[in-house]
C-alpha positions in Angstrom: -13.3 -55.9 5.4 -15.0 -54.2 8.3 -12.1 -55.2 10.5 -9.6 -53.9 8.0 -11.4 -50.5 8.0 -11.6 -50.4 11.8 -7.9 -51.2 12.1 -7.1 -48.5 9.4 -9.2 -46.0 11.4 -7.3 -46.8 14.6 -4.0 -46.3 12.7 -5.0 -42.9 11.4 -6.3 -41.7 14.8 -3.1 -43.0 16.6 -1.0 -41.2 14.0 -2.8 -37.9 14.4 -2.6 -38.2 18.2 1.1 -39.0 18.0 1.8 -36.1 15.7 0.3 -33.7 18.3 1.8 -35.3 21.4 5.2 -36.3 20.1 6.5 -32.7 19.1 5.3 -31.3 22.4 7.4 -33.8 24.3 10.4 -34.2 22.1 11.0 -30.9 20.1 13.0 -29.3 23.1 15.4 -32.3 22.7 15.4 -32.7 19.0 19.1 -31.8 18.6 20.3 -33.8 21.6 18.3 -37.0 20.5 18.4 -36.6 16.7 21.3 -34.3 15.9 19.3 -31.9 13.8 21.6 -28.8 14.3 25.0 -28.4 12.6 27.9 -26.3 13.8 28.4 -23.2 11.8 31.0 -23.2 9.1 33.5 -20.5 10.2 33.5 -17.3 8.3 36.8 -16.5 6.7 36.7 -12.7 6.9 39.8 -12.5 4.4 37.2 -13.5 1.7 35.0 -10.5 2.3 35.6 -6.8 1.3 34.7 -5.3 4.6 34.0 -1.9 3.2 30.3 -1.1 4.2 27.9 1.1 2.3 24.3 2.0 2.6 21.6 0.9 0.2 21.1 4.6 -0.6 24.7 4.3 -2.1 24.1 1.1 -4.0 26.4 2.3 -6.9 29.3 0.6 -5.2 27.6 -2.7 -5.5 26.3 -2.1 -9.1 29.8 -0.9 -10.1 31.2 -4.3 -9.7 28.9 -5.9 -12.3 31.0 -7.0 -15.2 30.1 -5.1 -18.4 29.3 -8.4 -20.4 26.9 -9.9 -17.8 23.4 -10.1 -19.2 21.5 -10.8 -16.0 21.5 -9.4 -12.4 20.0 -11.7 -9.9 18.2 -10.1 -6.9 17.9 -12.9 -4.2 15.0 -12.7 -1.8 16.6 -14.7 1.1 13.5 -14.5 3.5 10.0 -14.3 2.0 8.6 -13.3 5.6 10.8 -10.1 5.5 8.7 -7.3 3.8 11.8 -5.0 3.9 13.3 -7.1 1.3 10.6 -6.5 -1.3 10.5 -2.7 -0.2 14.2 -2.4 -1.3 13.9 -4.7 -4.4 11.1 -2.4 -5.9 12.3 0.9 -4.4 13.0 4.0 -6.3 16.7 3.6 -5.5 16.8 0.2 -7.2 14.7 1.3 -10.2 17.2 4.1 -10.7 20.1 1.7 -10.7 18.2 -0.8 -12.9 17.9 1.9 -15.5 21.5 3.0 -15.2 22.5 -0.7 -15.8 20.2 -0.8 -19.0 17.9 -3.3 -17.4 14.9 -3.7 -19.8 13.0 -6.3 -17.9 12.6 -7.9 -14.5 11.5 -11.6 -14.1 9.5 -12.0 -10.9 8.4 -15.0 -9.0 4.7 -14.7 -9.8 2.6 -17.2 -11.7 2.8 -16.7 -15.4 -0.9 -17.1 -15.7 -1.0 -13.5 -14.1 0.9 -11.9 -17.0 -2.2 -10.8 -18.8 -3.5 -9.0 -15.6 -0.2 -7.4 -15.0 -0.1 -6.1 -18.5 -3.7 -4.8 -18.4 -2.9 -3.0 -15.1 0.2 -1.4 -16.4 -1.6 -0.3 -19.7 -4.3 1.3 -17.5 -7.0 -1.2 -18.4 -7.6 -2.3 -14.8 -8.0 -0.2 -11.6 -6.1 -0.8 -8.5 -8.9 -2.8 -7.0 -9.6 -4.7 -10.1 -6.0 -5.6 -10.4 -5.8 -6.9 -6.8 -9.0 -9.0 -7.4 -7.0 -11.0 -9.9 -3.3 -10.8 -8.7 -1.9 -10.4 -5.1 1.8 -9.3 -5.2 2.3 -9.7 -1.6 4.2 -12.7 -0.2 3.8 -14.6 2.9 1.4 -12.2 4.6 -1.7 -13.8 6.3 -3.1 -10.4 7.5 -5.3 -9.1 4.7 -4.8 -5.4 5.5 -0.9 -5.7 5.7 -1.0 -7.8 2.6 -2.9 -5.2 0.6 -0.5 -2.6 1.9 2.5 -4.5 0.5 0.6 -5.4 -2.8 -0.3 -1.7 -3.4 3.4 -0.6 -2.8 4.7 -3.1 -5.3 1.9 -2.3 -7.8 2.8 1.4 -7.7 6.5 0.5 -8.0 6.1 -1.8 -11.1 4.1 1.1 -12.7 7.2 3.2 -12.2 9.3 0.5 -13.8 6.9 0.2 -16.7 7.0 4.0 -17.2 10.9 3.8 -17.1 10.9 1.2 -20.0 11.3 -1.9 -17.8 9.0 -4.7 -18.7 7.6 -6.9 -15.9 7.5 -10.7 -16.6 5.7 -13.0 -14.4 7.3 -16.2 -15.3 6.8 -18.7 -12.4 4.6 -21.8 -12.4 5.1 -23.3 -8.9 2.2 -21.6 -7.5 -0.4 -23.7 -9.4 -2.0 -25.5 -6.7 -5.5 -25.2 -4.9 -5.5 -22.4 -2.2 -6.0 -24.7 0.7 -3.3 -27.0 -0.4 -0.9 -24.0 -0.8 -1.8 -22.7 2.7 -1.2 -26.1 4.3 2.2 -26.4 2.6 3.1 -23.0 3.7 2.2 -23.7 7.4 4.2 -26.8 7.2 7.3 -25.2 5.9 7.1 -22.1 8.3 6.6 -24.5 11.2 9.9 -26.2 10.3 11.7 -22.9 10.0 10.4 -21.8 13.4 11.6 -25.1 14.9 15.1 -24.7 13.5 15.3 -21.1 15.0 14.0 -22.3 18.3 16.3 -25.3 18.6 19.3 -24.3 16.4 19.6 -20.5 16.7 21.9 -19.3 14.1 23.2 -22.6 13.4 22.3 -24.5 10.2 20.7 -27.9 10.1 21.7 -31.4 9.2 19.8 -33.6 6.8 18.2 -35.2 9.9 16.2 -32.0 10.6 13.9 -32.8 7.4 13.6 -36.5 8.4 12.7 -35.5 12.0 10.1 -33.0 11.0 8.4 -35.4 8.5 8.3 -38.3 11.2 7.1 -36.1 14.0 4.3 -34.4 12.0 3.0 -37.5 10.4 -0.5 -36.3 9.4 0.8 -33.0 8.3 3.4 -34.6 6.1 0.9 -36.8 4.5 -1.5 -34.0 3.8 1.0 -31.6 2.4 3.4 -34.0 0.7 1.7 -33.7 -2.7 1.8 -29.9 -2.6 5.4 -29.6 -1.5 6.4 -32.3 -4.1 4.8 -30.1 -6.8 7.0 -27.2 -5.7 10.0 -29.5 -5.6 9.4 -31.0 -9.0 9.1 -27.5 -10.4 12.5 -26.5 -9.1 14.1 -29.6 -10.4 13.1 -28.6 -14.0 14.0 -24.9 -13.9 16.6 -25.3 -16.7 13.6 -24.6 -19.1 12.7 -21.6 -17.2 16.2 -20.2 -17.5 16.3 -21.0 -21.3 12.9 -19.0 -21.7 14.5 -16.0 -19.8 17.5 -16.2 -22.0 15.5 -16.3 -25.2 13.4 -13.3 -24.2 16.5 -11.5 -23.2 18.3 -12.0 -26.3 15.2 -11.2 -28.5 14.5 -8.0 -26.8 18.1 -6.9 -26.1 19.5 -5.1 -22.9 20.1 -6.4 -19.4 17.6 -8.5 -17.4 16.9 -8.5 -13.6 15.6 -11.6 -11.8 13.8 -11.2 -8.5 13.3 -14.7 -7.0 13.7 -16.6 -3.9 17.2 -17.5 -3.2 16.8 -21.3 -3.4 16.0 -20.9 -7.1 19.5 -19.7 -7.7 21.2 -22.8 -6.6 23.9 -23.8 -9.0 22.8 -27.4 -9.3 22.5 -28.8 -12.7 18.7 -28.5 -12.9 18.3 -24.7 -11.9 17.9 -21.8 -14.2 21.4 -20.5 -13.4 22.6 -23.7 -15.3 20.9 -22.5 -18.5 21.8 -18.8 -18.1 25.4 -19.5 -17.1 27.1 -18.7 -13.9 29.4 -16.2 -15.5 26.4 -14.5 -17.1 24.6 -13.6 -14.0 25.7 -11.2 -11.1 23.8 -12.0 -7.9 22.9 -9.6 -5.1 21.5 -11.3 -1.9 19.0 -9.1 0.0 18.8 -10.3 3.7 17.7 -9.0 7.2 19.6 -9.2 10.3 17.9 -12.5 11.3 18.1 -14.1 7.9 20.6 -16.3 6.2 24.1 -16.6 7.7 26.9 -16.0 5.1 29.3 -18.9 4.9 31.6 -18.1 2.1 33.8 -20.8 0.7 37.3 -19.2 0.1 37.4 -17.5 -3.4 34.2 -19.3 -4.4 31.5 -16.7 -4.0 29.0 -19.1 -2.7 26.6 -19.2 0.3 26.1 -22.7 1.7 22.9 -23.8 3.3 21.2 -27.0 4.2 18.0 -25.9 2.5 15.2 -28.4 2.4 14.4 -29.8 -1.0 11.7 -32.2 -1.6 11.7 -35.8 -2.7 9.7 -39.0 -2.4 12.8 -41.1 -2.7 13.0 -44.1 -0.4 11.1 -44.1 2.9 11.3 -40.5 3.5 8.8 -37.9 2.3 11.2 -35.0 2.8 15.0 -35.1 2.5 17.2 -32.2 3.5 20.1 -31.6 0.9 22.9 -29.0 0.8 22.0 -26.2 -1.6 24.8 -24.0 -3.0 23.8 -20.5 -3.7 26.3 -18.3 -5.8 26.5 -14.8 -4.3 28.5 -11.8 -5.5 27.2 -9.1 -3.2 25.0 -9.0 -0.1 22.8 -6.2 1.2 21.3 -6.2 4.7 18.0 -4.3 4.4 17.8 -3.7 8.1 21.2 -2.6 9.1 21.8 -0.6 5.9 25.0 -2.4 5.2 26.2 -3.9 2.0 29.3 -5.5 0.9 30.9 -7.4 -2.0 32.1 -10.9 -1.8 35.4 -11.6 -3.6 34.5 -9.0 -6.3 35.0 -9.7 -9.9 36.8 -7.4 -12.3 34.3 -5.0 -13.7 
């Protein structure tokens, strides 16, 4: 038994050492050796209405929303880009939500926080008390900057509340211990940085996720459970869509959904499947260095090799192509917006 424990200890030490040394030596050649980058799909400019407009003139985007559509999807394509949230919660967007008869907005925040959000909006919690329970900022490690973003969003959801728009925190994927959540976040952010360094604007092949899991052995093992939990949640979001649909039809009016773009994938398990593709108009908010638009002719879709999570087979993480339905795109940095293959209003 002692020999087995000694052997296991050596294996763990060796795996830890390898996960530090291997990336340093191999990462610069990851594409050449393992083929992690994929050539961009050429963009067919004939499928895009090239007329540009500024976010201050978002009426042109909202005017293309069909009258019978019950849901407006606001896609956060980059959680690390604070400008996306500045626009999503801005006075300009609130004005257009009201004009579109939006009665509620579903946000990607743990549903256990709903009671605190309601108490804050009803004046029962001060700003500091609310922040002690709920942090509305996303992917900000600096506490000062995080508080600034939180305070901005808190002030804006108050304006929404006063305008008759209800705020629904409806997500459940954040239910993991703080340390586990932080580790999973660093793991995913590290993979994103590697893609940017190695592949530039190109997308990645399925080999990227496999390479990352193998080359970061100890990180993969430590974060697998946390990432799997998020993945399992995304594979069961039909129920989330059904809940949104029930709330919307019981209360009347339109609904907005502000979520990370991966949740809008039109696979059979996502909430779009429950709501209905024809019943949701999607507006992707992005930055200059965010997602690349690869539009299939006449198909209103952004294609990306987003990393989804699985414990199938020998791999801890598998990269799978995710298809995101998109109707309009707004660049929050260049102040450009355009409609993709517009539907008849």
